[in-house]
C-alpha positions as CSV (number, residue, x, y, z in Angstrom):
1,M,12.4,-5.0,-10.7
2,P,12.1,-7.2,-7.5
3,L,9.5,-9.7,-8.9
4,H,11.8,-10.4,-11.9
5,H,14.6,-11.3,-9.5
6,A,12.2,-13.4,-7.3
7,V,11.4,-15.5,-10.4
8,L,15.1,-16.0,-11.1
9,A,15.5,-17.1,-7.5
10,L,12.7,-19.7,-7.9
11,L,14.3,-21.0,-11.1
12,T,17.6,-21.8,-9.3
13,R,16.3,-25.1,-8.0
14,R,14.9,-26.4,-11.3
15,P,13.1,-25.4,-14.5
16,N,9.5,-24.6,-14.2
17,H,6.5,-23.6,-16.2
18,G,4.3,-20.5,-15.5
19,Y,1.7,-22.0,-13.2
20,E,4.3,-23.9,-11.2
21,L,6.2,-20.6,-10.6
22,K,3.0,-18.8,-9.5
23,A,2.3,-21.5,-7.0
24,R,5.8,-21.7,-5.7
25,F,6.0,-17.9,-5.3
26,E,2.8,-17.7,-3.4
27,E,3.9,-20.6,-1.2
28,A,7.3,-19.1,-0.6
29,V,6.2,-15.6,0.5
30,G,3.0,-16.5,2.2
31,P,-0.1,-14.2,2.7
32,Q,1.8,-11.0,3.4
33,W,2.6,-10.3,-0.3
34,G,-0.6,-11.5,-1.8
35,G,-1.3,-13.5,-5.0
36,L,0.7,-13.2,-8.2
37,N,-1.3,-12.4,-11.3
38,I,-0.5,-15.1,-13.9
39,G,-0.7,-12.6,-16.8
40,H,1.9,-10.4,-15.0
41,L,4.1,-13.4,-14.4
42,Y,4.1,-14.3,-18.1
43,Q,5.1,-10.7,-18.9
44,I,8.0,-11.0,-16.5
45,L,9.0,-14.3,-18.1
46,E,8.9,-12.8,-21.6
47,R,11.2,-10.0,-20.4
48,L,13.6,-12.4,-18.7
49,V,13.8,-14.5,-21.9
50,R,14.4,-11.3,-24.0
51,D,17.2,-10.2,-21.6
52,G,18.9,-13.6,-21.8
53,Y,18.4,-14.4,-18.1
54,V,16.0,-17.3,-18.8
55,S,15.7,-19.7,-21.7
56,R,12.4,-21.2,-22.9
57,S,11.7,-24.6,-24.3
58,Q,8.5,-26.4,-25.2
59,V,7.5,-29.6,-23.6
60,T,5.1,-31.8,-25.6
61,Q,2.3,-33.4,-23.7
62,T,0.1,-36.2,-25.1
63,D,-3.0,-35.6,-23.0
64,R,-3.0,-31.8,-22.8
65,P,-1.6,-28.8,-24.6
66,D,2.2,-28.3,-24.9
67,K,3.7,-26.1,-22.2
68,N,6.7,-23.7,-22.0
69,L,9.4,-24.6,-19.6
70,Y,11.7,-21.8,-18.3
71,T,15.3,-22.4,-17.3
72,L,17.7,-20.1,-15.5
73,T,20.8,-19.2,-17.7
74,E,24.3,-18.4,-16.5
75,A,23.6,-14.7,-17.2
76,G,20.4,-15.0,-15.1
77,E,22.3,-16.6,-12.2
78,A,24.9,-13.8,-12.3
79,E,22.2,-11.1,-12.4
80,L,20.4,-12.8,-9.4
81,R,23.7,-13.0,-7.4
82,S,24.4,-9.3,-8.1
83,W,20.9,-8.3,-7.0
84,A,20.6,-10.6,-4.0
85,T,23.9,-9.7,-2.4
86,T,23.6,-5.9,-2.5
87,A,21.8,-3.8,0.1
88,W,18.3,-2.5,-0.7
89,V,18.0,1.3,-0.8
90,R,14.6,3.0,-0.4
91,V,14.1,5.4,-3.4
92,G,10.4,6.1,-3.4
93,G,10.0,7.9,-0.1
94,F,7.1,7.2,2.3
95,R,4.0,7.7,0.3
96,D,1.5,6.4,2.8
97,E,-2.2,7.6,2.7
98,L,-2.0,8.1,6.5
99,F,0.2,11.2,6.0
100,L,-2.5,12.7,3.8
101,K,-5.2,11.9,6.3
102,L,-3.1,13.6,9.0
103,L,-2.9,16.7,6.8
104,G,-6.7,16.7,6.5
105,A,-7.3,16.1,10.2
106,V,-4.9,18.9,11.2
107,A,-6.7,21.3,8.9
108,L,-10.0,20.4,10.6
109,G,-8.7,20.9,14.2
110,P,-7.8,19.0,17.3
111,Q,-11.0,17.0,17.6
112,A,-10.6,15.6,14.1
113,L,-7.0,14.8,14.7
114,T,-7.8,12.9,17.9
115,T,-10.6,10.9,16.2
116,L,-8.3,9.9,13.4
117,I,-5.5,8.8,15.7
118,D,-7.8,6.8,18.0
119,S,-9.4,5.1,15.0
120,Q,-6.1,4.4,13.4
121,R,-4.7,3.0,16.6
122,Q,-7.5,0.5,16.9
123,T,-6.9,-0.6,13.3
124,Y,-3.2,-1.2,13.9
125,L,-4.0,-3.2,17.1
126,S,-6.4,-5.4,15.1
127,E,-3.8,-5.9,12.5
128,L,-1.3,-7.0,15.1
129,A,-3.7,-9.5,16.5
130,G,-4.3,-11.0,13.0
131,L,-0.5,-11.0,12.3
132,A,0.1,-12.9,15.6
133,Q,-2.4,-15.6,14.5
134,Q,-0.6,-15.8,11.1
135,R,2.7,-16.1,12.8
136,R,1.6,-19.1,14.8
137,A,0.1,-20.7,11.7
138,H,3.3,-20.3,9.7
139,A,5.8,-21.0,12.5
140,D,7.3,-23.9,10.5
141,E,7.8,-21.9,7.3
142,P,11.0,-19.8,7.9
143,L,10.7,-17.3,5.0
144,V,7.0,-16.7,5.6
145,A,7.7,-16.3,9.3
146,V,10.3,-13.6,8.6
147,L,7.9,-11.7,6.3
148,I,5.2,-11.8,9.0
149,D,7.8,-10.6,11.6
150,A,8.6,-7.7,9.3
151,A,4.9,-6.9,9.1
152,I,4.6,-7.0,12.9
153,A,7.6,-4.7,13.3
154,H,6.3,-2.3,10.8
155,T,2.9,-2.2,12.4
156,K,4.4,-1.6,15.8
157,A,6.4,1.3,14.3
158,D,3.2,2.7,12.9
159,L,1.7,2.7,16.4
160,G,4.7,4.6,17.6
161,L,4.2,7.1,14.8
162,L,0.7,7.8,16.1
163,D,2.1,8.9,19.4
164,S,4.5,11.1,17.7
165,A,1.7,12.6,15.5
166,A,-0.4,13.3,18.6
167,Q,2.5,15.1,20.3
168,H,3.8,17.1,17.4
169,L,0.6,17.8,15.4
170,G,-1.8,18.5,18.3
171,P,-0.6,22.1,18.8
172,L,-0.6,22.7,15.1
173,A,-4.2,21.5,14.8
174,T,-5.2,23.8,17.7
175,A,-3.6,26.7,16.0
176,Q,-5.2,25.8,12.7
177,S,-8.6,25.7,14.4
178,A,-8.1,29.1,16.1
179,Q,-7.2,30.7,12.7
180,A,-10.1,29.1,10.8
181,P,-12.9,31.4,9.7
182,D,-16.2,31.2,11.5
183,R,-18.2,29.5,8.8
184,S,-21.4,29.5,10.8
185,H,-21.2,33.2,11.3
186,A,-20.5,33.7,7.6
187,Q,-23.5,31.5,6.7
188,V,-25.8,33.5,9.0
189,Q,-24.5,36.8,7.5
190,G,-25.0,35.4,4.0
191,D,-28.6,34.4,4.8
192,T,-29.3,37.9,6.3
193,D,-27.9,39.6,3.2
194,E,-30.0,37.4,1.0
195,A,-33.1,38.1,2.9
196,G,-32.5,41.8,2.8
197,G,-32.0,41.6,-0.9
198,H,-35.3,39.9,-1.4
199,G,-37.0,42.5,0.8
200,G,-35.8,45.3,-1.3
201,M,-37.0,43.7,-4.4
202,S,-40.5,43.2,-2.9
203,G,-40.6,46.9,-1.9
204,D,-39.8,47.9,-5.4
205,R,-42.6,45.9,-6.7
206,T,-45.1,47.5,-4.2
207,E,-44.0,51.0,-5.3
208,S,-44.4,50.2,-8.9
209,A,-47.9,48.9,-8.3
């Protein structure tokens, strides 16, 4: 539950209420992660309180509604330390839509595969250009800069994957195309059969008359 632990990390500095945590999270991680839904954040806080990692107190305000203040507990700090000092292990595989698109393009033949790879390459190059601009804009924010560097490295790796896909999947796409049925011929044959069937029916009507 990485977002749960990120909230614990933000609470190490001082207690916060929900909207302060939302703003601090979005400031800390920058544009690469995206915004944090406030409803989801409150669900996370409820779970952390339930698990004993965070305590909740109410702060009375004279000019506005009372607000809940969340404080990291000793158990929460221990949980954060355990999580933050152990290596991350990928458990979900690589479920990227690109792999499904490659499956479809290979099935359609080499021209479709080339079209997909060329289009995807241009998309990645545009992403790199945008990331480079973000990197310059956030050069003085170390954590955000690291996240952008990770996005740049990932996108460069994706570009290398396209070269690998062209090399390894090109022959497969050609073989798939050679084995595919001639649908145009099948369509012509179907039209001929249909026309012949109509002709026979017409002849039957003439004889009956």
